[in-house]
Steps between C-alpha positions, in 0.01 A plus 500: 500500500329674208126456446396303195406721208136462413445410138219580262389138532492535881285812467254345253465183706445695821257734325291194418498369858525806729174697527665802668764523229236468229287775658805726522587422137147583385519828691848600373682241290823697458543589869423141598761362258757750628433427867516127427855559384475427130777623272428824316468319166210293636336799664514672159330202335220524756477879465472467121267199526733322260357154560650357179852594608429362848383169355808480277719506813385143563502356147843338532453409861383186670269713713130518425363834609151633451488864395183673619384829360301635793 
């Protein structure tokens, strides 16, 4: 059985509720996103701090996700 792919929404939600993940993200955002298992396109958004593009990922979605700029 294949593990569920973690989405950008999963990462952002867990970042908001998991203190260890948040600390790791604040220390090295790119490495944390990579080790979490995010797709390269999302890691690039984080690396480039492209918060507008990240927010646009959810515009046509029924998901409400908070984007933090730590």
